[in-house]
KEKE-923908 format. One line per field, with one value per residue: z, y, x of N, C-alpha, C in turn. Coordinates in Angstrom, 2 decimals, padded with zeros to 5 digits. Layout:
<rs>
n_z = c(Z, ...)
n_y = c(Y, ...)
n_x = c(X, ...)
ca_z = c(Z, ...)
ca_y = c(Y, ...)
ca_x = c(X, ...)
c_z = c(Z, ...)
c_y = c(Y, ...)
c_x = c(X, ...)
</rs>
This chain:
<rs>
n_z = c(003.88, 003.66, 002.42, 000.64, 000.10, -001.63, -001.43, -003.33, -003.68, -006.38, -007.98, -010.71, -011.58, -013.88, -014.66, -012.86, -012.43, -013.92, -013.27, -010.51, -010.41, -011.58, -009.63, -007.33, -008.05, -008.02, -005.24, -004.46, -006.04, -004.91, -002.45, -002.94, -001.98, -002.86, -005.33, -004.83, -003.80, -004.35, -006.18, -005.84, -007.56, -007.13, -008.93, -008.43, -009.79, -011.68, -013.80, -015.81, -017.79, -015.99, -015.16, -017.59, -018.27, -016.07, -016.29, -018.72, -017.90, -016.69, -018.51, -018.51, -015.89, -013.92, -011.26, -010.74, -010.04, -011.20, -010.20, -010.49, -009.47, -008.75, -008.11, -004.81, -002.94, -001.02, 001.46, 001.27, -000.92, -000.10, 001.89, 000.24, -001.13, 001.06, 001.78, -000.55, -000.42, 001.96, 001.23, -000.65, 000.58, 001.73, 003.91, 004.90, 004.62, 002.87, 002.70, 000.55, -001.14, -004.47, -005.33, -005.28, -002.92, -001.14, -000.44, -001.97, -001.24, 001.49, 002.44, 003.08, 005.66, 007.27, 006.62, 007.61, 010.38, 010.83, 012.17, 014.84, 015.40, 015.17, 013.45, 011.54, 011.22, 009.04, 008.83, 007.40, 006.86, 005.35, 003.38, 000.33, -000.39, -000.13, 001.55, 002.66, 003.10, 004.97, 007.12, 007.73, 008.58, 010.91, 012.50, 012.80, 014.21, 016.56, 017.47, 017.98, 020.09, 021.98, 022.53, 022.88, 024.04, 022.62, 020.94, 017.68, 014.93, 012.20, 011.26, 009.02, 007.59, 004.61, 004.52, 005.55, 007.15, 007.78, 009.68, 008.52, 010.39, 012.11, 010.56, 009.87)
n_y = c(-021.54, -018.30, -015.42, -012.66, -009.23, -006.70, -003.36, -000.51, 002.85, 005.18, 008.18, 010.16, 008.82, 007.98, 007.89, 006.14, 003.86, 001.41, 000.37, 000.14, -001.86, -003.98, -004.33, -005.06, -007.21, -009.75, -010.18, -010.59, -012.80, -014.70, -015.04, -016.18, -017.23, -019.58, -018.73, -016.76, -014.35, -010.82, -008.08, -004.89, -002.10, 001.12, 003.53, 006.89, 008.78, 009.86, 012.33, 011.81, 009.08, 006.94, 004.96, 003.57, 002.56, 000.88, -000.90, -002.18, -003.76, -005.92, -007.93, -009.41, -009.98, -011.96, -011.85, -009.26, -006.59, -003.87, -000.97, 001.84, 005.12, 008.15, 011.13, 011.48, 011.80, 010.67, 009.27, 008.44, 006.81, 004.76, 003.63, 002.74, 000.72, -000.98, -001.74, -003.13, -005.28, -006.52, -007.23, -009.15, -011.30, -011.24, -012.24, -010.87, -007.47, -005.47, -002.32, 000.05, 002.74, 004.20, 005.58, 004.76, 004.96, 002.93, -000.29, -003.31, -005.58, -005.52, -006.45, -009.19, -009.60, -008.56, -010.29, -012.74, -012.48, -012.04, -013.45, -012.92, -010.42, -007.92, -005.81, -004.43, -001.83, 000.07, 002.16, 004.98, 005.88, 007.78, 010.34, 011.16, 013.14, 015.91, 019.16, 020.32, 018.12, 016.76, 018.52, 018.35, 015.70, 015.84, 017.50, 015.85, 013.69, 015.06, 015.73, 013.15, 012.44, 014.43, 014.04, 011.26, 010.24, 008.71, 007.74, 007.98, 007.17, 007.50, 008.42, 008.32, 006.13, 004.42, 001.59, -001.00, -003.87, -005.66, -007.64, -008.65, -008.63, -006.66, -004.39, -004.35)
n_x = c(-003.60, -002.49, -004.16, -003.11, -003.48, -002.10, -002.24, -002.19, -002.38, -002.75, -001.97, -001.69, 000.68, 002.03, 004.67, 005.82, 004.24, 004.33, 006.86, 006.46, 004.47, 005.90, 007.85, 006.39, 004.72, 006.16, 006.23, 003.54, 003.06, 004.77, 003.57, 000.99, -001.40, -002.72, -003.51, -005.34, -004.46, -003.78, -002.38, -003.31, -004.00, -005.11, -006.46, -006.66, -008.44, -006.64, -005.11, -003.46, -002.13, -002.07, -003.96, -004.55, -002.01, -001.50, -003.67, -003.07, -000.97, -002.17, -002.45, -000.09, 000.31, -001.28, -002.24, -002.76, -004.90, -006.69, -008.18, -010.40, -011.36, -013.20, -011.27, -010.27, -008.40, -005.54, -006.09, -008.85, -008.62, -006.91, -008.56, -010.64, -009.30, -008.75, -011.38, -012.09, -010.30, -011.17, -013.81, -013.25, -012.11, -009.50, -006.86, -004.74, -003.74, -001.59, -000.23, 001.18, 002.91, 002.89, 005.06, 007.69, 009.18, 009.37, 010.77, 010.36, 011.84, 012.02, 009.64, 009.44, 010.49, 008.46, 006.36, 007.25, 006.99, 004.34, 002.26, 002.52, 001.53, -001.07, -000.83, 001.82, 004.02, 006.01, 008.98, 010.19, 013.45, 014.62, 013.19, 011.61, 009.84, 009.67, 009.85, 007.44, 005.77, 007.31, 007.14, 004.40, 004.36, 005.98, 004.39, 002.10, 003.23, 003.88, 001.32, 000.28, 001.97, 001.32, -001.45, -001.79, 000.47, 002.28, 005.09, 005.94, 007.87, 007.30, 004.48, 002.88, 003.66, 003.97, 004.00, 002.78, 001.57, -001.29, -003.54, -006.72, -008.76, -007.94, -008.19, -010.88)
ca_z = c(003.13, 003.85, 001.25, 000.78, -000.85, -001.57, -001.84, -003.73, -004.32, -007.42, -008.57, -011.66, -011.44, -015.16, -014.73, -011.91, -012.16, -014.50, -012.41, -009.23, -010.63, -011.80, -008.37, -006.31, -008.50, -007.49, -003.83, -004.39, -006.65, -003.92, -001.38, -003.79, -001.32, -003.73, -006.48, -004.40, -003.44, -005.41, -006.15, -006.20, -007.85, -007.15, -009.59, -007.75, -010.71, -012.30, -015.01, -016.83, -018.23, -014.96, -015.20, -018.82, -018.18, -015.10, -016.86, -019.73, -017.20, -016.30, -019.52, -018.18, -014.43, -013.60, -009.89, -010.68, -010.20, -011.31, -009.95, -010.64, -008.77, -008.84, -007.20, -003.46, -002.05, -000.61, 002.53, 000.79, -001.87, 000.71, 002.48, -000.87, -001.31, 002.22, 001.65, -001.63, 000.10, 002.92, 000.50, -001.49, 001.38, 002.13, 005.30, 005.23, 003.72, 002.92, 001.99, 000.24, -002.12, -005.84, -005.70, -005.24, -001.67, -000.32, -001.06, -001.86, -000.61, 002.93, 002.78, 003.61, 007.12, 007.84, 006.40, 008.47, 011.78, 010.78, 013.08, 016.19, 015.52, 014.39, 012.42, 011.57, 010.49, 008.70, 009.15, 006.38, 007.47, 004.50, 002.62, -000.90, -000.82, 000.01, 002.84, 003.22, 003.61, 006.18, 008.18, 008.10, 009.33, 012.24, 013.25, 013.13, 015.28, 017.77, 017.93, 018.58, 021.39, 022.88, 022.93, 023.21, 024.63, 021.79, 020.06, 016.41, 014.06, 010.85, 011.43, 007.72, 006.89, 003.60, 004.51, 006.70, 006.98, 008.80, 009.61, 008.16, 011.61, 012.65, 009.68, 009.93)
ca_y = c(-020.66, -016.92, -014.59, -011.33, -008.18, -005.54, -002.21, 000.61, 003.97, 005.84, 009.40, 010.75, 008.07, 007.35, 007.71, 005.12, 002.77, 000.15, -000.10, -000.26, -003.15, -004.98, -004.57, -005.68, -008.47, -010.94, -010.38, -011.22, -014.13, -015.58, -015.27, -016.11, -017.70, -020.53, -017.99, -015.79, -013.08, -009.82, -006.76, -004.03, -000.71, 001.94, 004.81, 007.92, 009.83, 010.48, 013.13, 011.29, 007.74, 005.94, 003.86, 002.81, 001.84, -000.20, -001.87, -002.95, -004.72, -007.08, -008.98, -010.23, -010.19, -012.46, -011.53, -007.81, -006.02, -002.41, -000.31, 003.30, 005.85, 009.60, 011.65, 011.76, 011.94, 009.46, 008.53, 007.76, 005.77, 003.65, 002.98, 002.06, -000.52, -001.85, -002.31, -004.10, -006.47, -007.17, -007.81, -010.25, -012.41, -011.17, -012.49, -009.80, -006.32, -004.72, -001.05, 000.83, 003.79, 003.94, 006.55, 004.17, 005.24, 001.72, -001.36, -004.61, -006.58, -005.46, -007.05, -010.55, -009.52, -008.36, -011.50, -013.81, -012.29, -011.57, -014.13, -012.41, -009.05, -007.54, -004.89, -004.10, -000.58, 000.39, 003.48, 005.48, 006.62, 008.96, 010.60, 011.90, 013.83, 017.36, 019.85, 020.52, 016.82, 016.48, 019.36, 017.73, 014.49, 016.26, 017.99, 014.68, 012.97, 015.87, 015.57, 011.82, 012.47, 015.33, 013.50, 009.84, 009.90, 007.65, 008.22, 007.25, 007.80, 007.76, 008.21, 008.08, 005.12, 003.67, 000.25, -001.58, -005.17, -005.75, -008.68, -008.00, -008.42, -005.38, -003.33, -004.34)
ca_x = c(-002.72, -002.94, -004.41, -002.51, -003.83, -001.21, -003.05, -001.34, -003.07, -001.94, -002.51, -000.74, 001.93, 002.36, 006.13, 006.26, 003.31, 004.77, 007.96, 005.87, 003.83, 006.95, 008.55, 005.54, 004.11, 006.83, 005.88, 002.21, 003.18, 005.41, 002.59, -000.20, -002.62, -003.41, -004.03, -006.35, -003.84, -003.83, -001.77, -004.45, -003.67, -006.32, -006.26, -007.46, -008.84, -005.46, -005.32, -002.54, -002.54, -001.76, -004.93, -004.38, -000.74, -001.69, -004.61, -002.35, -000.10, -002.96, -002.26, 001.08, 000.35, -002.62, -002.67, -002.92, -006.24, -006.61, -009.46, -010.35, -012.39, -012.99, -010.25, -010.76, -007.26, -004.81, -006.78, -010.05, -008.21, -006.42, -009.73, -011.30, -008.54, -008.98, -012.73, -012.04, -009.61, -012.06, -014.94, -012.80, -011.60, -008.09, -006.49, -003.80, -003.65, -000.34, -000.38, 002.37, 002.65, 003.34, 006.09, 009.03, 009.90, 009.46, 011.54, 009.68, 012.71, 011.82, 008.35, 009.57, 010.68, 007.14, 005.56, 007.75, 006.58, 002.95, 001.34, 002.69, 001.03, -002.25, -000.36, 003.25, 004.21, 007.38, 009.50, 011.12, 014.56, 014.81, 011.98, 011.86, 008.63, 009.70, 009.84, 006.10, 005.29, 008.08, 006.57, 003.13, 004.70, 006.46, 003.22, 001.30, 003.93, 003.73, -000.07, 000.19, 002.64, 000.58, -002.74, -001.80, 001.77, 002.84, 006.16, 005.91, 008.87, 006.78, 003.04, 002.25, 004.46, 003.22, 004.57, 002.09, 000.94, -002.34, -004.56, -007.99, -009.54, -007.46, -008.69, -012.35)
c_z = c(003.20, 002.53, 001.53, -000.30, -000.62, -002.20, -002.11, -004.38, -005.33, -007.96, -009.43, -011.53, -012.75, -015.30, -013.90, -011.92, -012.74, -013.66, -011.07, -009.36, -010.79, -010.52, -007.36, -006.76, -008.00, -006.02, -003.73, -005.04, -005.69, -002.82, -002.00, -003.18, -002.16, -004.93, -006.12, -004.01, -004.62, -005.11, -006.67, -006.34, -007.91, -007.74, -008.99, -008.68, -011.36, -013.56, -016.12, -017.20, -017.27, -015.08, -016.43, -018.80, -017.24, -015.66, -017.91, -019.10, -016.76, -017.27, -019.17, -016.69, -013.96, -012.19, -009.68, -010.92, -010.21, -011.18, -010.23, -009.94, -008.99, -007.81, -005.86, -002.47, -001.59, 000.41, 002.04, -000.19, -001.15, 001.33, 001.45, -001.12, -000.17, 002.11, 000.56, -001.14, 001.08, 002.22, -000.32, -000.74, 001.73, 003.60, 005.81, 004.17, 003.95, 002.11, 001.77, -000.81, -003.47, -006.26, -005.57, -003.97, -000.76, -001.14, -000.89, -001.18, 000.91, 003.38, 003.51, 005.13, 007.83, 007.78, 007.36, 009.92, 011.90, 011.83, 014.51, 016.43, 014.72, 013.23, 012.64, 010.66, 010.25, 009.11, 008.07, 007.08, 006.62, 003.63, 001.40, -001.35, -000.42, 001.41, 003.45, 003.79, 004.89, 007.36, 008.66, 008.95, 010.75, 013.10, 013.69, 014.27, 016.60, 018.35, 018.58, 019.95, 022.40, 023.41, 023.42, 023.89, 023.94, 020.88, 018.82, 015.47, 012.68, 010.85, 010.13, 006.92, 005.89, 003.42, 005.72, 006.31, 008.12, 008.59, 009.31, 009.36, 012.24, 011.86, 009.80, 011.21)
c_y = c(-019.23, -016.17, -013.17, -010.41, -007.02, -004.38, -001.03, 001.70, 004.64, 007.06, 010.04, 010.13, 007.39, 007.08, 006.51, 003.84, 001.43, -000.45, -000.60, -001.64, -004.25, -005.30, -005.34, -006.96, -009.72, -011.22, -011.08, -012.60, -015.14, -015.97, -015.27, -016.68, -018.67, -019.85, -016.91, -014.44, -012.13, -008.63, -005.83, -002.59, 000.05, 003.29, 005.83, 009.09, 010.57, 011.24, 012.72, 009.88, 006.63, 004.72, 002.98, 001.98, 000.65, -001.29, -002.75, -004.02, -005.97, -008.25, -009.92, -010.52, -010.65, -012.15, -010.03, -007.44, -004.51, -001.85, 001.18, 003.90, 007.34, 010.06, 012.02, 011.94, 010.60, 008.63, 007.78, 006.64, 004.55, 002.90, 002.21, 000.70, -001.49, -002.53, -003.39, -005.40, -007.24, -007.89, -009.04, -011.32, -012.39, -011.54, -011.38, -008.70, -005.67, -003.46, -000.42, 001.87, 003.45, 004.82, 006.04, 004.43, 004.02, 000.60, -002.70, -005.69, -006.60, -006.12, -008.37, -010.57, -009.36, -009.66, -012.62, -013.69, -011.93, -012.19, -013.60, -011.03, -008.86, -006.64, -004.61, -002.89, -000.33, 001.81, 003.88, 006.27, 007.82, 009.09, 011.42, 012.72, 015.31, 017.89, 019.94, 019.22, 016.43, 017.28, 018.76, 016.48, 014.84, 016.74, 016.81, 013.89, 013.72, 015.75, 014.20, 011.77, 013.27, 014.66, 012.06, 009.36, 008.69, 008.29, 007.35, 007.92, 008.18, 007.46, 007.91, 007.01, 004.34, 002.27, -000.44, -002.87, -005.36, -006.99, -008.01, -007.80, -007.08, -004.22, -003.21, -003.75)
c_x = c(-003.28, -003.07, -003.94, -003.04, -002.87, -001.98, -002.12, -002.19, -002.16, -002.68, -001.43, 000.65, 002.35, 003.85, 006.59, 005.45, 003.76, 005.91, 007.42, 005.22, 004.88, 007.71, 007.70, 004.87, 004.84, 006.50, 004.53, 002.23, 003.80, 004.43, 001.20, -001.47, -003.41, -004.06, -005.03, -005.77, -003.85, -002.94, -002.86, -003.95, -004.99, -005.97, -007.22, -007.76, -007.69, -005.84, -004.36, -002.99, -002.11, -002.66, -004.72, -003.09, -000.89, -002.60, -003.93, -001.45, -000.85, -002.78, -001.11, 001.21, -001.03, -003.12, -002.83, -004.38, -006.08, -008.02, -009.30, -011.54, -012.18, -011.96, -010.87, -009.64, -006.72, -005.59, -008.00, -009.71, -007.68, -007.61, -010.55, -010.62, -008.72, -010.34, -012.75, -011.39, -010.49, -013.21, -014.53, -012.02, -010.13, -007.94, -005.58, -003.87, -002.30, -000.54, 000.99, 001.98, 003.28, 004.50, 007.52, 009.81, 010.01, 010.12, 010.83, 010.53, 012.53, 010.51, 008.51, 009.76, 009.34, 006.34, 005.99, 007.28, 005.09, 002.04, 001.43, 002.09, -000.25, -001.86, 001.12, 003.43, 005.69, 007.75, 010.48, 012.21, 014.96, 013.57, 012.33, 010.68, 008.57, 009.50, 008.45, 005.53, 006.02, 007.54, 005.25, 003.38, 005.14, 005.29, 002.35, 001.94, 003.81, 002.32, -000.25, 000.83, 001.82, -000.70, -002.71, -000.52, 002.40, 003.90, 006.21, 006.91, 008.34, 005.28, 002.32, 002.98, 003.63, 003.80, 003.99, 001.40, -000.04, -003.20, -005.88, -008.89, -009.18, -008.07, -010.21, -012.81)
</rs>
């Protein structure tokens, strides 16, 4: 039975974090790995009460783990979550964001084809994170094309399922 760790970084998400947990907990419960799977929220030094809200949800969601760390940015927080999953025996790591731009209903398609790939990356067809982030995304995609001749529609897609061997 495969163990799944869903890794979600969170920074100042007090408005979204409870909804995010409620949306993603059923996914980890369905793929519970004999009780070893986890939904892992990593608080990245939020200045609001994201951590406290998430921690309170542990009372009603037994597969929820809430971690906190000093603010270091999105990338370091994601890597923190990956390391935690690797150290705790995950077979698969799924990463998404806490801002509600991804749909948990789409996870099942990834899970059904997981054995055929080391990693599966999603693609957001519409983004809700503003003009400056869209520009950064376009530049990153251009760099990937220029240096690696790889066309990627969403280089920062926060919807990725990976075998832990791929991550390690």
